[in-house]
PyMOL Python script that loads the backbone (N, CA, C, O; Angstrom):
from pymol import cmd

cmd.read_pdbstr("""\
ATOM      1  N   UNK A   1      15.965  36.593  14.804  1.00  0.00           N
ATOM      2  CA  UNK A   1      14.963  35.916  14.352  1.00  0.00           C
ATOM      3  C   UNK A   1      15.231  34.336  14.289  1.00  0.00           C
ATOM      4  O   UNK A   1      16.241  33.895  13.741  1.00  0.00           O
ATOM      5  N   UNK A   2      14.349  33.581  14.832  1.00  0.00           N
ATOM      6  CA  UNK A   2      14.654  32.150  14.963  1.00  0.00           C
ATOM      7  C   UNK A   2      14.318  31.295  13.673  1.00  0.00           C
ATOM      8  O   UNK A   2      14.824  30.181  13.539  1.00  0.00           O
ATOM      9  N   UNK A   3      13.384  31.873  12.642  1.00  0.00           N
ATOM     10  CA  UNK A   3      13.116  31.256  11.468  1.00  0.00           C
ATOM     11  C   UNK A   3      11.935  30.238  11.675  1.00  0.00           C
ATOM     12  O   UNK A   3      11.722  29.323  10.880  1.00  0.00           O
ATOM     13  N   UNK A   4      11.196  30.464  12.788  1.00  0.00           N
ATOM     14  CA  UNK A   4      10.073  29.622  12.974  1.00  0.00           C
ATOM     15  C   UNK A   4       8.786  30.469  12.736  1.00  0.00           C
ATOM     16  O   UNK A   4       8.747  31.674  12.982  1.00  0.00           O
ATOM     17  N   UNK A   5       7.830  29.819  12.285  1.00  0.00           N
ATOM     18  CA  UNK A   5       6.492  30.455  12.064  1.00  0.00           C
ATOM     19  C   UNK A   5       5.882  30.864  13.227  1.00  0.00           C
ATOM     20  O   UNK A   5       6.069  30.077  14.155  1.00  0.00           O
ATOM     21  N   UNK A   6       5.157  31.912  13.514  1.00  0.00           N
ATOM     22  CA  UNK A   6       4.529  32.221  14.679  1.00  0.00           C
ATOM     23  C   UNK A   6       3.178  31.251  14.919  1.00  0.00           C
ATOM     24  O   UNK A   6       2.526  30.813  13.971  1.00  0.00           O
ATOM     25  N   UNK A   7       2.913  31.029  16.068  1.00  0.00           N
ATOM     26  CA  UNK A   7       1.743  30.187  16.353  1.00  0.00           C
ATOM     27  C   UNK A   7       0.572  30.622  15.856  1.00  0.00           C
ATOM     28  O   UNK A   7       0.401  31.839  15.940  1.00  0.00           O
ATOM     29  N   UNK A   8      -0.335  29.951  15.334  1.00  0.00           N
ATOM     30  CA  UNK A   8      -1.630  30.443  14.856  1.00  0.00           C
ATOM     31  C   UNK A   8      -2.767  30.126  15.853  1.00  0.00           C
ATOM     32  O   UNK A   8      -3.011  28.997  16.280  1.00  0.00           O
ATOM     33  N   UNK A   9      -3.419  31.234  16.166  1.00  0.00           N
ATOM     34  CA  UNK A   9      -4.581  31.068  17.028  1.00  0.00           C
ATOM     35  C   UNK A   9      -5.823  30.437  16.201  1.00  0.00           C
ATOM     36  O   UNK A   9      -6.356  31.113  15.322  1.00  0.00           O
ATOM     37  N   UNK A  10      -6.229  29.260  16.468  1.00  0.00           N
ATOM     38  CA  UNK A  10      -7.246  28.584  15.781  1.00  0.00           C
ATOM     39  C   UNK A  10      -8.603  29.169  15.991  1.00  0.00           C
ATOM     40  O   UNK A  10      -9.485  28.937  15.165  1.00  0.00           O
ATOM     41  N   UNK A  11      -8.829  29.902  17.028  1.00  0.00           N
ATOM     42  CA  UNK A  11      -9.978  30.755  17.347  1.00  0.00           C
ATOM     43  C   UNK A  11     -10.324  31.781  16.306  1.00  0.00           C
ATOM     44  O   UNK A  11     -11.485  32.041  15.990  1.00  0.00           O
ATOM     45  N   UNK A  12      -9.174  32.396  15.748  1.00  0.00           N
ATOM     46  CA  UNK A  12      -9.283  33.579  14.951  1.00  0.00           C
ATOM     47  C   UNK A  12      -9.539  33.105  13.467  1.00  0.00           C
ATOM     48  O   UNK A  12      -9.800  33.936  12.598  1.00  0.00           O
ATOM     49  N   UNK A  13      -9.463  31.803  13.200  1.00  0.00           N
ATOM     50  CA  UNK A  13      -9.681  31.405  11.830  1.00  0.00           C
ATOM     51  C   UNK A  13     -11.157  31.108  11.441  1.00  0.00           C
ATOM     52  O   UNK A  13     -11.963  30.702  12.277  1.00  0.00           O
ATOM     53  N   UNK A  14     -11.458  31.312  10.229  1.00  0.00           N
ATOM     54  CA  UNK A  14     -12.932  31.223   9.820  1.00  0.00           C
ATOM     55  C   UNK A  14     -13.210  29.611   9.800  1.00  0.00           C
ATOM     56  O   UNK A  14     -12.330  28.752   9.753  1.00  0.00           O
ATOM     57  N   UNK A  15     -14.553  29.392   9.845  1.00  0.00           N
ATOM     58  CA  UNK A  15     -15.132  28.134   9.977  1.00  0.00           C
ATOM     59  C   UNK A  15     -14.450  27.380   8.839  1.00  0.00           C
ATOM     60  O   UNK A  15     -13.822  26.375   9.173  1.00  0.00           O
ATOM     61  N   UNK A  16     -14.479  27.732   7.459  1.00  0.00           N
ATOM     62  CA  UNK A  16     -13.932  27.050   6.414  1.00  0.00           C
ATOM     63  C   UNK A  16     -12.483  26.810   6.510  1.00  0.00           C
ATOM     64  O   UNK A  16     -12.020  25.788   6.003  1.00  0.00           O
ATOM     65  N   UNK A  17     -11.673  27.709   7.152  1.00  0.00           N
ATOM     66  CA  UNK A  17     -10.358  27.371   7.392  1.00  0.00           C
ATOM     67  C   UNK A  17     -10.054  26.129   8.292  1.00  0.00           C
ATOM     68  O   UNK A  17      -9.259  25.238   7.993  1.00  0.00           O
ATOM     69  N   UNK A  18     -10.850  26.201   9.513  1.00  0.00           N
ATOM     70  CA  UNK A  18     -10.722  25.148  10.422  1.00  0.00           C
ATOM     71  C   UNK A  18     -11.267  23.880   9.833  1.00  0.00           C
ATOM     72  O   UNK A  18     -10.725  22.829  10.173  1.00  0.00           O
ATOM     73  N   UNK A  19     -12.307  23.850   8.962  1.00  0.00           N
ATOM     74  CA  UNK A  19     -12.773  22.706   8.400  1.00  0.00           C
ATOM     75  C   UNK A  19     -11.658  22.078   7.307  1.00  0.00           C
ATOM     76  O   UNK A  19     -11.411  20.877   7.197  1.00  0.00           O
ATOM     77  N   UNK A  20     -11.099  23.055   6.598  1.00  0.00           N
ATOM     78  CA  UNK A  20      -9.976  22.667   5.730  1.00  0.00           C
ATOM     79  C   UNK A  20      -8.784  21.902   6.543  1.00  0.00           C
ATOM     80  O   UNK A  20      -8.346  20.810   6.179  1.00  0.00           O
ATOM     81  N   UNK A  21      -8.352  22.552   7.593  1.00  0.00           N
ATOM     82  CA  UNK A  21      -7.318  21.942   8.397  1.00  0.00           C
ATOM     83  C   UNK A  21      -7.777  20.581   8.838  1.00  0.00           C
ATOM     84  O   UNK A  21      -7.015  19.630   8.667  1.00  0.00           O
ATOM     85  N   UNK A  22      -8.861  20.419   9.346  1.00  0.00           N
ATOM     86  CA  UNK A  22      -9.387  19.081   9.895  1.00  0.00           C
ATOM     87  C   UNK A  22      -9.489  18.059   8.840  1.00  0.00           C
ATOM     88  O   UNK A  22      -9.316  16.876   9.130  1.00  0.00           O
ATOM     89  N   UNK A  23      -9.786  18.468   7.509  1.00  0.00           N
ATOM     90  CA  UNK A  23      -9.819  17.540   6.437  1.00  0.00           C
ATOM     91  C   UNK A  23      -8.391  17.192   6.051  1.00  0.00           C
ATOM     92  O   UNK A  23      -8.134  16.009   5.829  1.00  0.00           O
ATOM     93  N   UNK A  24      -7.472  18.080   5.953  1.00  0.00           N
ATOM     94  CA  UNK A  24      -6.164  17.713   5.640  1.00  0.00           C
ATOM     95  C   UNK A  24      -5.475  16.969   6.720  1.00  0.00           C
ATOM     96  O   UNK A  24      -4.555  16.218   6.394  1.00  0.00           O
ATOM     97  N   UNK A  25      -5.831  17.095   8.059  1.00  0.00           N
ATOM     98  CA  UNK A  25      -5.278  16.391   8.957  1.00  0.00           C
ATOM     99  C   UNK A  25      -5.851  14.828   8.907  1.00  0.00           C
ATOM    100  O   UNK A  25      -5.124  13.891   9.235  1.00  0.00           O
ATOM    101  N   UNK A  26      -7.045  14.663   8.524  1.00  0.00           N
ATOM    102  CA  UNK A  26      -7.646  13.329   8.339  1.00  0.00           C
ATOM    103  C   UNK A  26      -7.015  12.645   7.260  1.00  0.00           C
ATOM    104  O   UNK A  26      -6.567  11.504   7.373  1.00  0.00           O
ATOM    105  N   UNK A  27      -6.970  13.377   6.132  1.00  0.00           N
ATOM    106  CA  UNK A  27      -6.151  12.748   5.074  1.00  0.00           C
ATOM    107  C   UNK A  27      -4.706  12.205   5.287  1.00  0.00           C
ATOM    108  O   UNK A  27      -4.208  11.201   4.777  1.00  0.00           O
ATOM    109  N   UNK A  28      -4.106  13.156   6.215  1.00  0.00           N
ATOM    110  CA  UNK A  28      -2.659  12.912   6.484  1.00  0.00           C
ATOM    111  C   UNK A  28      -2.713  11.592   7.383  1.00  0.00           C
ATOM    112  O   UNK A  28      -1.916  10.675   7.187  1.00  0.00           O
ATOM    113  N   UNK A  29      -3.574  11.546   8.261  1.00  0.00           N
ATOM    114  CA  UNK A  29      -3.668  10.158   9.178  1.00  0.00           C
ATOM    115  C   UNK A  29      -3.952   9.166   8.460  1.00  0.00           C
ATOM    116  O   UNK A  29      -3.433   8.110   8.820  1.00  0.00           O
ATOM    117  N   UNK A  30      -4.708   9.131   7.412  1.00  0.00           N
ATOM    118  CA  UNK A  30      -5.046   7.940   6.615  1.00  0.00           C
ATOM    119  C   UNK A  30      -3.859   7.668   5.788  1.00  0.00           C
ATOM    120  O   UNK A  30      -3.580   6.495   5.537  1.00  0.00           O
ATOM    121  N   UNK A  31      -3.078   8.697   5.306  1.00  0.00           N
ATOM    122  CA  UNK A  31      -1.873   8.318   4.557  1.00  0.00           C
ATOM    123  C   UNK A  31      -0.865   7.700   5.462  1.00  0.00           C
ATOM    124  O   UNK A  31      -0.211   6.743   5.047  1.00  0.00           O
ATOM    125  N   UNK A  32      -0.702   8.120   6.546  1.00  0.00           N
ATOM    126  CA  UNK A  32       0.129   7.555   7.499  1.00  0.00           C
ATOM    127  C   UNK A  32      -0.197   6.119   7.879  1.00  0.00           C
ATOM    128  O   UNK A  32       0.674   5.251   7.942  1.00  0.00           O
ATOM    129  N   UNK A  33      -1.378   5.919   8.109  1.00  0.00           N
ATOM    130  CA  UNK A  33      -1.742   4.566   8.366  1.00  0.00           C
ATOM    131  C   UNK A  33      -1.638   3.554   7.282  1.00  0.00           C
ATOM    132  O   UNK A  33      -1.488   2.358   7.534  1.00  0.00           O
ATOM    133  N   UNK A  34      -1.722   4.042   6.046  1.00  0.00           N
ATOM    134  CA  UNK A  34      -1.384   3.268   4.808  1.00  0.00           C
ATOM    135  C   UNK A  34       0.052   2.867   4.777  1.00  0.00           C
ATOM    136  O   UNK A  34       0.532   1.741   4.651  1.00  0.00           O
ATOM    137  N   UNK A  35       0.669   4.090   4.928  1.00  0.00           N
ATOM    138  CA  UNK A  35       2.253   3.743   4.884  1.00  0.00           C
ATOM    139  C   UNK A  35       2.725   2.910   5.950  1.00  0.00           C
ATOM    140  O   UNK A  35       3.722   2.219   5.737  1.00  0.00           O
ATOM    141  N   UNK A  36       2.110   2.869   7.160  1.00  0.00           N
ATOM    142  CA  UNK A  36       2.522   1.902   8.175  1.00  0.00           C
ATOM    143  C   UNK A  36       2.106   0.707   7.868  1.00  0.00           C
ATOM    144  O   UNK A  36       2.893  -0.209   8.107  1.00  0.00           O
ATOM    145  N   UNK A  37       1.033   0.435   7.379  1.00  0.00           N
ATOM    146  CA  UNK A  37       0.524  -1.030   6.919  1.00  0.00           C
ATOM    147  C   UNK A  37       1.539  -1.467   5.783  1.00  0.00           C
ATOM    148  O   UNK A  37       2.075  -2.573   5.857  1.00  0.00           O
ATOM    149  N   UNK A  38       1.793  -0.647   4.783  1.00  0.00           N
ATOM    150  CA  UNK A  38       2.663  -1.023   3.834  1.00  0.00           C
ATOM    151  C   UNK A  38       4.126  -1.360   4.316  1.00  0.00           C
ATOM    152  O   UNK A  38       4.817  -2.220   3.768  1.00  0.00           O
ATOM    153  N   UNK A  39       4.458  -0.739   5.197  1.00  0.00           N
ATOM    154  CA  UNK A  39       5.841  -1.131   5.902  1.00  0.00           C
ATOM    155  C   UNK A  39       5.783  -2.300   6.688  1.00  0.00           C
ATOM    156  O   UNK A  39       6.762  -3.046   6.698  1.00  0.00           O
ATOM    157  N   UNK A  40       4.784  -2.566   7.343  1.00  0.00           N
ATOM    158  CA  UNK A  40       4.530  -3.823   8.026  1.00  0.00           C
ATOM    159  C   UNK A  40       4.558  -5.019   6.976  1.00  0.00           C
ATOM    160  O   UNK A  40       5.247  -6.031   7.108  1.00  0.00           O
ATOM    161  N   UNK A  41       3.826  -4.784   6.066  1.00  0.00           N
ATOM    162  CA  UNK A  41       3.671  -5.844   4.957  1.00  0.00           C
ATOM    163  C   UNK A  41       5.021  -6.095   4.299  1.00  0.00           C
ATOM    164  O   UNK A  41       5.345  -7.239   3.980  1.00  0.00           O
ATOM    165  N   UNK A  42       5.764  -5.113   4.103  1.00  0.00           N
ATOM    166  CA  UNK A  42       7.125  -5.195   3.436  1.00  0.00           C
ATOM    167  C   UNK A  42       8.004  -5.995   4.482  1.00  0.00           C
ATOM    168  O   UNK A  42       8.731  -6.898   4.068  1.00  0.00           O
ATOM    169  N   UNK A  43       7.954  -5.696   5.768  1.00  0.00           N
ATOM    170  CA  UNK A  43       8.786  -6.291   6.570  1.00  0.00           C
ATOM    171  C   UNK A  43       8.507  -7.842   6.705  1.00  0.00           C
ATOM    172  O   UNK A  43       9.415  -8.672   6.746  1.00  0.00           O
ATOM    173  N   UNK A  44       7.211  -8.139   6.766  1.00  0.00           N
ATOM    174  CA  UNK A  44       6.771  -9.640   6.810  1.00  0.00           C
ATOM    175  C   UNK A  44       7.159 -10.248   5.491  1.00  0.00           C
ATOM    176  O   UNK A  44       7.547 -11.414   5.552  1.00  0.00           O
ATOM    177  N   UNK A  45       7.127  -9.707   4.380  1.00  0.00           N
ATOM    178  CA  UNK A  45       7.499 -10.294   3.189  1.00  0.00           C
ATOM    179  C   UNK A  45       9.079 -10.528   3.153  1.00  0.00           C
ATOM    180  O   UNK A  45       9.592 -11.567   2.737  1.00  0.00           O
ATOM    181  N   UNK A  46       9.770  -9.441   3.637  1.00  0.00           N
ATOM    182  CA  UNK A  46      11.155  -9.625   3.640  1.00  0.00           C
ATOM    183  C   UNK A  46      11.707 -10.667   4.563  1.00  0.00           C
ATOM    184  O   UNK A  46      12.714 -11.323   4.296  1.00  0.00           O
ATOM    185  N   UNK A  47      10.987 -10.794   5.687  1.00  0.00           N
ATOM    186  CA  UNK A  47      11.389 -11.917   6.735  1.00  0.00           C
ATOM    187  C   UNK A  47      11.071 -13.370   6.037  1.00  0.00           C
ATOM    188  O   UNK A  47      11.856 -14.315   6.114  1.00  0.00           O
ATOM    189  N   UNK A  48       9.840 -13.419   5.361  1.00  0.00           N
ATOM    190  CA  UNK A  48       9.577 -14.679   4.765  1.00  0.00           C
ATOM    191  C   UNK A  48      10.659 -15.094   3.749  1.00  0.00           C
ATOM    192  O   UNK A  48      11.196 -16.201   3.714  1.00  0.00           O
ATOM    193  N   UNK A  49      10.913 -14.018   2.899  1.00  0.00           N
ATOM    194  CA  UNK A  49      11.948 -14.418   1.788  1.00  0.00           C
ATOM    195  C   UNK A  49      13.187 -14.667   2.316  1.00  0.00           C
ATOM    196  O   UNK A  49      13.919 -15.529   1.828  1.00  0.00           O
ATOM    197  N   UNK A  50      13.511 -13.980   3.296  1.00  0.00           N
ATOM    198  CA  UNK A  50      14.909 -14.210   4.046  1.00  0.00           C
ATOM    199  C   UNK A  50      14.880 -15.666   4.699  1.00  0.00           C
ATOM    200  O   UNK A  50      15.846 -16.388   4.455  1.00  0.00           O
ATOM    201  N   UNK A  51      13.927 -16.127   5.451  1.00  0.00           N
ATOM    202  CA  UNK A  51      13.806 -17.326   5.850  1.00  0.00           C
ATOM    203  C   UNK A  51      13.786 -18.422   4.976  1.00  0.00           C
ATOM    204  O   UNK A  51      14.286 -19.510   5.264  1.00  0.00           O
ATOM    205  N   UNK A  52      13.165 -18.141   3.807  1.00  0.00           N
ATOM    206  CA  UNK A  52      13.274 -19.183   2.655  1.00  0.00           C
ATOM    207  C   UNK A  52      14.622 -19.290   2.046  1.00  0.00           C
ATOM    208  O   UNK A  52      14.984 -20.349   1.534  1.00  0.00           O
ATOM    209  N   UNK A  53      15.362 -18.268   2.078  1.00  0.00           N
ATOM    210  CA  UNK A  53      16.787 -18.408   1.532  1.00  0.00           C
ATOM    211  C   UNK A  53      17.602 -19.177   2.478  1.00  0.00           C
ATOM    212  O   UNK A  53      18.302 -20.112   2.089  1.00  0.00           O
ATOM    213  N   UNK A  54      17.531 -18.781   3.829  1.00  0.00           N
ATOM    214  CA  UNK A  54      18.231 -19.662   4.836  1.00  0.00           C
ATOM    215  C   UNK A  54      17.919 -21.005   4.869  1.00  0.00           C
ATOM    216  O   UNK A  54      18.799 -21.829   5.116  1.00  0.00           O
ATOM    217  N   UNK A  55      16.557 -21.395   4.610  1.00  0.00           N
ATOM    218  CA  UNK A  55      16.151 -22.804   4.678  1.00  0.00           C
ATOM    219  C   UNK A  55      16.805 -23.538   3.428  1.00  0.00           C
ATOM    220  O   UNK A  55      17.330 -24.645   3.553  1.00  0.00           O
ATOM    221  N   UNK A  56      16.751 -22.935   2.349  1.00  0.00           N
ATOM    222  CA  UNK A  56      17.367 -23.471   1.114  1.00  0.00           C
ATOM    223  C   UNK A  56      18.762 -23.658   1.431  1.00  0.00           C
ATOM    224  O   UNK A  56      19.289 -24.758   1.265  1.00  0.00           O
ATOM    225  N   UNK A  57      19.429 -22.616   1.895  1.00  0.00           N
ATOM    226  CA  UNK A  57      20.930 -22.723   1.996  1.00  0.00           C
ATOM    227  C   UNK A  57      21.191 -23.898   3.116  1.00  0.00           C
ATOM    228  O   UNK A  57      22.109 -24.694   2.923  1.00  0.00           O
ATOM    229  N   UNK A  58      20.480 -23.979   4.133  1.00  0.00           N
ATOM    230  CA  UNK A  58      20.671 -24.969   5.151  1.00  0.00           C
ATOM    231  C   UNK A  58      20.422 -26.399   4.692  1.00  0.00           C
ATOM    232  O   UNK A  58      21.125 -27.329   5.086  1.00  0.00           O
ATOM    233  N   UNK A  59      19.358 -26.559   3.812  1.00  0.00           N
ATOM    234  CA  UNK A  59      19.180 -27.807   3.338  1.00  0.00           C
ATOM    235  C   UNK A  59      20.178 -28.200   2.259  1.00  0.00           C
ATOM    236  O   UNK A  59      20.486 -29.380   2.093  1.00  0.00           O
ATOM    237  N   UNK A  60      20.634 -27.311   1.597  1.00  0.00           N
ATOM    238  CA  UNK A  60      21.727 -27.548   0.615  1.00  0.00           C
ATOM    239  C   UNK A  60      23.056 -28.064   1.343  1.00  0.00           C
ATOM    240  O   UNK A  60      23.700 -29.020   0.910  1.00  0.00           O
ATOM    241  N   UNK A  61      23.365 -27.431   2.348  1.00  0.00           N
ATOM    242  CA  UNK A  61      24.587 -27.790   3.197  1.00  0.00           C
ATOM    243  C   UNK A  61      24.257 -29.217   3.689  1.00  0.00           C
ATOM    244  O   UNK A  61      25.075 -30.122   3.521  1.00  0.00           O
ATOM    245  N   UNK A  62      23.179 -29.409   4.239  1.00  0.00           N
ATOM    246  CA  UNK A  62      22.691 -30.735   4.906  1.00  0.00           C
ATOM    247  C   UNK A  62      22.826 -31.851   3.872  1.00  0.00           C
ATOM    248  O   UNK A  62      23.399 -32.902   4.156  1.00  0.00           O
ATOM    249  N   UNK A  63      22.212 -31.580   2.488  1.00  0.00           N
ATOM    250  CA  UNK A  63      22.277 -32.584   1.529  1.00  0.00           C
ATOM    251  C   UNK A  63      23.559 -32.962   1.014  1.00  0.00           C
ATOM    252  O   UNK A  63      23.768 -34.085   0.555  1.00  0.00           O
ATOM    253  N   UNK A  64      24.580 -31.897   1.087  1.00  0.00           N
ATOM    254  CA  UNK A  64      25.902 -32.103   0.569  1.00  0.00           C
ATOM    255  C   UNK A  64      26.732 -33.001   1.560  1.00  0.00           C
ATOM    256  O   UNK A  64      27.572 -33.835   1.219  1.00  0.00           O
ATOM    257  N   UNK A  65      26.382 -32.713   2.746  1.00  0.00           N
ATOM    258  CA  UNK A  65      27.155 -33.466   3.969  1.00  0.00           C
ATOM    259  C   UNK A  65      26.766 -34.999   3.828  1.00  0.00           C
ATOM    260  O   UNK A  65      27.574 -35.865   4.163  1.00  0.00           O
ATOM    261  N   UNK A  66      25.590 -35.297   3.357  1.00  0.00           N
ATOM    262  CA  UNK A  66      25.258 -36.618   3.267  1.00  0.00           C
ATOM    263  C   UNK A  66      25.749 -37.301   1.906  1.00  0.00           C
ATOM    264  O   UNK A  66      25.504 -38.493   1.724  1.00  0.00           O
ATOM    265  N   UNK A  67      26.327 -36.674   1.107  1.00  0.00           N
ATOM    266  CA  UNK A  67      26.862 -37.321  -0.019  1.00  0.00           C
ATOM    267  C   UNK A  67      28.103 -38.134   0.156  1.00  0.00           C
ATOM    268  O   UNK A  67      29.116 -37.564   0.562  1.00  0.00           O
ATOM    269  N   UNK A  68      28.122 -39.338  -0.096  1.00  0.00           N
ATOM    270  CA  UNK A  68      29.319 -40.181   0.092  1.00  0.00           C
ATOM    271  C   UNK A  68      30.007 -40.746  -1.011  1.00  0.00           C
ATOM    272  O   UNK A  68      31.030 -41.416  -0.872  1.00  0.00           O
ATOM    273  N   UNK A  69      29.428 -40.472  -2.208  1.00  0.00           N
ATOM    274  CA  UNK A  69      30.249 -40.986  -3.458  1.00  0.00           C
ATOM    275  C   UNK A  69      31.477 -40.617  -3.786  1.00  0.00           C
ATOM    276  O   UNK A  69      32.153 -41.215  -4.623  1.00  0.00           O
ATOM    277  N   UNK A  70      31.964 -39.308  -2.963  1.00  0.00           N
ATOM    278  CA  UNK A  70      33.343 -38.885  -3.231  1.00  0.00           C
ATOM    279  C   UNK A  70      34.251 -39.491  -2.008  1.00  0.00           C
ATOM    280  O   UNK A  70      35.475 -39.373  -2.039  1.00  0.00           O
ATOM    281  N   UNK A  71      33.611 -40.109  -0.988  1.00  0.00           N
ATOM    282  CA  UNK A  71      34.459 -40.459   0.165  1.00  0.00           C
ATOM    283  C   UNK A  71      35.270 -41.559  -0.319  1.00  0.00           C
ATOM    284  O   UNK A  71      36.354 -41.666   0.255  1.00  0.00           O
ATOM    285  N   UNK A  72      34.997 -42.478  -1.311  1.00  0.00           N
ATOM    286  CA  UNK A  72      35.876 -43.596  -1.699  1.00  0.00           C
ATOM    287  C   UNK A  72      36.530 -43.180  -3.023  1.00  0.00           C
ATOM    288  O   UNK A  72      36.583 -43.950  -3.981  1.00  0.00           O
ATOM    289  N   UNK A  73      37.035 -41.910  -3.044  1.00  0.00           N
ATOM    290  CA  UNK A  73      37.574 -41.612  -4.307  1.00  0.00           C
ATOM    291  C   UNK A  73      39.210 -41.810  -4.253  1.00  0.00           C
ATOM    292  O   UNK A  73      40.041 -40.918  -4.079  1.00  0.00           O
ATOM    293  N   UNK A  74      39.440 -43.163  -4.443  1.00  0.00           N
ATOM    294  CA  UNK A  74      40.838 -43.657  -4.426  1.00  0.00           C
ATOM    295  C   UNK A  74      41.114 -44.109  -5.869  1.00  0.00           C
ATOM    296  O   UNK A  74      40.172 -44.507  -6.554  1.00  0.00           O
ATOM    297  N   UNK A  75      42.310 -44.067  -6.338  1.00  0.00           N
ATOM    298  CA  UNK A  75      42.769 -44.423  -7.649  1.00  0.00           C
ATOM    299  C   UNK A  75      42.541 -46.074  -7.550  1.00  0.00           C
ATOM    300  O   UNK A  75      42.947 -46.716  -6.582  1.00  0.00           O
ATOM    301  N   UNK A  76      41.947 -46.583  -8.501  1.00  0.00           N
ATOM    302  CA  UNK A  76      41.713 -48.056  -8.645  1.00  0.00           C
ATOM    303  C   UNK A  76      43.244 -48.809  -8.707  1.00  0.00           C
ATOM    304  O   UNK A  76      44.215 -48.346  -9.305  1.00  0.00           O
ATOM    305  N   UNK A  77      43.217 -49.891  -8.056  1.00  0.00           N
ATOM    306  CA  UNK A  77      44.494 -50.674  -8.128  1.00  0.00           C
ATOM    307  C   UNK A  77      44.706 -51.269  -9.350  1.00  0.00           C
ATOM    308  O   UNK A  77      43.820 -51.976  -9.829  1.00  0.00           O
ATOM    309  N   UNK A  78      45.775 -51.085  -9.944  1.00  0.00           N
ATOM    310  CA  UNK A  78      46.153 -51.585 -11.382  1.00  0.00           C
ATOM    311  C   UNK A  78      46.510 -53.019 -11.341  1.00  0.00           C
ATOM    312  O   UNK A  78      47.350 -53.400 -10.525  1.00  0.00           O
ATOM    313  N   UNK A  79      45.985 -53.780 -12.089  1.00  0.00           N
ATOM    314  CA  UNK A  79      46.281 -55.229 -12.228  1.00  0.00           C
ATOM    315  C   UNK A  79      47.296 -55.552 -13.239  1.00  0.00           C
ATOM    316  O   UNK A  79      47.008 -55.462 -14.433  1.00  0.00           O
ATOM    317  N   UNK A  80      48.535 -55.944 -12.826  1.00  0.00           N
ATOM    318  CA  UNK A  80      49.490 -56.181 -13.882  1.00  0.00           C
ATOM    319  C   UNK A  80      49.368 -57.592 -14.197  1.00  0.00           C
ATOM    320  O   UNK A  80      49.406 -58.460 -13.325  1.00  0.00           O
ATOM    321  N   UNK A  81      49.213 -57.844 -15.508  1.00  0.00           N
ATOM    322  CA  UNK A  81      49.069 -59.222 -15.949  1.00  0.00           C
ATOM    323  C   UNK A  81      50.396 -59.793 -16.068  1.00  0.00           C
ATOM    324  O   UNK A  81      51.314 -59.103 -16.512  1.00  0.00           O
ATOM    325  N   UNK A  82      50.573 -60.974 -15.718  1.00  0.00           N
ATOM    326  CA  UNK A  82      51.956 -61.680 -15.758  1.00  0.00           C
ATOM    327  C   UNK A  82      52.103 -62.299 -17.187  1.00  0.00           C
ATOM    328  O   UNK A  82      51.220 -63.043 -17.613  1.00  0.00           O
ATOM    329  N   UNK A  83      53.015 -62.051 -17.799  1.00  0.00           N
ATOM    330  CA  UNK A  83      53.300 -62.651 -19.278  1.00  0.00           C
ATOM    331  C   UNK A  83      53.072 -64.199 -19.146  1.00  0.00           C
ATOM    332  O   UNK A  83      53.553 -64.893 -18.250  1.00  0.00           O
ATOM    333  N   UNK A  84      52.390 -64.573 -20.017  1.00  0.00           N
ATOM    334  CA  UNK A  84      52.144 -66.103 -20.092  1.00  0.00           C
ATOM    335  C   UNK A  84      53.245 -66.761 -20.799  1.00  0.00           C
ATOM    336  O   UNK A  84      53.796 -66.166 -21.725  1.00  0.00           O
ATOM    337  N   UNK A  85      53.660 -68.078 -20.403  1.00  0.00           N
ATOM    338  CA  UNK A  85      54.728 -68.645 -20.958  1.00  0.00           C
ATOM    339  C   UNK A  85      54.190 -69.764 -22.053  1.00  0.00           C
ATOM    340  O   UNK A  85      54.656 -70.904 -22.045  1.00  0.00           O
ATOM    341  N   UNK A  86      53.363 -69.428 -22.818  1.00  0.00           N
ATOM    342  CA  UNK A  86      52.843 -70.323 -23.785  1.00  0.00           C
ATOM    343  C   UNK A  86      53.661 -70.200 -25.091  1.00  0.00           C
ATOM    344  O   UNK A  86      53.683 -69.159 -25.748  1.00  0.00           O
ATOM    345  N   UNK A  87      54.267 -71.213 -25.396  1.00  0.00           N
ATOM    346  CA  UNK A  87      55.055 -71.243 -26.530  1.00  0.00           C
ATOM    347  C   UNK A  87      54.966 -72.520 -27.309  1.00  0.00           C
ATOM    348  O   UNK A  87      55.625 -72.662 -28.339  1.00  0.00           O
TER     349      UNK A  87
END
""", "prot")
cmd.dss("prot")
cmd.show_as("cartoon", "prot")
cmd.util.cbc("prot")
cmd.orient("prot")
């Protein structure tokens, strides 16, 4: 026993059974087309969001590289005052 159902001869089915099979096939095709459209829209949305994340990250790196206020980060020279000889 192979565990498979035997093939059904569609000619031996009644008209109502064939009509029911056609209706179910049509509903299944509509469901598949909706799922394909939803999957495509999800992929497009994911690509847009991913591109936005990469763009924000790239802009942030670019903006930080242009910052120069930390380039002159040296300790200021201390000015030692000479004691005055006023007496």
